[in-house]
C-alpha positions, -999 to 999 in steps of 0.1 A, spaced: 55 -458 468 49 -496 466 72 -516 488 88 -548 476 87 -537 440 121 -523 435 150 -539 415 184 -524 422 207 -526 391 239 -512 407 253 -529 438 288 -540 451 276 -568 473 298 -597 462 323 -604 491 360 -597 489 360 -587 452 363 -549 450 357 -520 474 323 -534 482 313 -560 508 343 -573 526 329 -608 534 298 -630 531 284 -617 564 286 -581 552 270 -591 519 240 -605 538 238 -575 561 236 -552 530 210 -574 514 189 -574 546 190 -536 547 180 -535 510 151 -559 515 139 -539 545 138 -508 522 115 -526 497 142 -540 473 132 -575 461 160 -581 435 195 -569 428 220 -571 399 254 -574 415 278 -552 396 314 -556 409 341 -535 393 361 -550 364 394 -553 381 423 -566 360 425 -604 362 391 -609 376 375 -640 360 337 -641 353 337 -677 365 348 -665 400 321 -639 400 294 -664 391 305 -688 418 304 -660 444 269 -648 432 256 -683 436 271 -686 471 256 -652 482 222 -660 468 220 -695 482 229 -683 517 206 -653 517 176 -671 502 175 -694 532 160 -665 551 145 -646 522 133 -672 496 116 -647 474 148 -626 468 165 -627 434 202 -620 427 216 -615 392 251 -608 380 267 -581 359 297 -557 362 304 -520 364 328 -515 336 352 -486 335 352 -479 297 384 -486 278 390 -492 241 391 -530 245 357 -531 264 335 -541 234 359 -569 223 362 -582 259 324 -582 263 320 -602 231 347 -626 243 329 -631 276 358 -616 296 335 -589 309 299 -593 320 268 -577 308 238 -571 331 222 -605 339 235 -619 306 215 -593 286 227 -568 260 227 -541 287 261 -529 300 266 -508 331 295 -485 322 313 -457 340 340 -432 330 364 -410 349 344 -383 365 364 -356 347 359 -372 312 353 -348 284 320 -350 267 336 -360 234 353 -390 250 322 -401 268 301 -398 237 326 -418 216 328 -445 243 290 -449 244 288 -450 206 314 -478 205 293 -499 228 262 -492 208 279 -500 175 290 -533 190 254 -542 197 252 -533 234 228 -511 253 250 -489 276 236 -478 310 257 -449 323 264 -455 360 258 -426 384 253 -402 356 251 -373 380 289 -375 386 299 -362 352 304 -325 350 303 -326 312 266 -336 313 253 -306 333 240 -290 302 206 -301 290 216 -303 253 244 -327 262 220 -350 280 196 -350 251 224 -356 226 238 -385 246 204 -401 251 198 -398 214 230 -417 208 216 -448 226 227 -441 262 205 -449 292 210 -431 325 213 -445 360 212 -422 390 220 -431 426 192 -429 452 217 -410 475 220 -382 451 183 -374 456 186 -371 493 195 -339 511 183 -303 515 168 -282 488 196 -257 492 221 -283 479 226 -274 442 236 -309 432 205 -324 448 183 -299 431 199 -307 397 194 -344 402 158 -340 412 151 -320 381 165 -347 359 141 -373 376 111 -350 372 120 -343 336 119 -381 329 155 -383 319 165 -410 344 159 -446 333 171 -463 364 177 -456 401 203 -476 419 218 -478 454 255 -483 443 258 -499 478 293 -508 489 296 -515 527 276 -511 558 298 -481 569 303 -467 534 274 -461 510 249 -486 526 215 -491 508 198 -461 525 170 -451 501 144 -438 525 151 -402 519 148 -406 482 116 -426 485 101 -399 508 109 -371 483 96 -392 454 64 -399 472 55 -362 473 69 -352 439 72 -380 414 44 -394 394 37 -430 404 41 -444 369 74 -426 364 87 -439 397 77 -475 388 95 -472 355 128 -462 371 126 -488 399 107 -518 386 96 -518 349 129 -507 333 150 -530 354 125 -559 348 129 -553 311 167 -560 314 159 -593 331 132 -602 306 154 -595 275 181 -617 291 157 -646 294 147 -642 257 183 -644 244 
């Protein structure tokens, strides 16, 4: 797989904001690890904690990018949020109180892992009806989506699927790993992301996933998930 042609759309690398990087130094360590794995751009997606102001996130993103680009001038950092869906989310997005991905119409959204399919579907449809393009974060975590017809139904409603690289890593005897790999091979996954948090908790280790993909995933499909689809988010943001 081509190195240096990966954009990560799910990363908790802004310092001191959520359960991700604890300080600026750790942010840079995470980014260094990501770059060494072939990642050339990242959309930072901090959680939408109550009271968190977008202006604060924008300032932090600028600080991280300016410091990191002194050593890696070709690296690009963009800003978004991972939004835990709630009924006010569409209105708060329109008001600018929550952030879309790189100022596009794409929204990285998550739900409680034990959410019912009906609630998940209604939440996705609310975002779509409000004019957004919802990207379901770490889609493999939702038990209600383990049936193929549910995945097809949800995708048909306008939902896009993001899967974590880490979920593709592991032995074939692991039932969850097998399921995740099947979704990739079936072409159901639109984006892969690290969901990186800290150096000692979910670091950007993607080597195992890349090695599996190298032997099993069509090159064009891999490029779509890791480069072309993420690049489209950035392109549409520039066209707004």
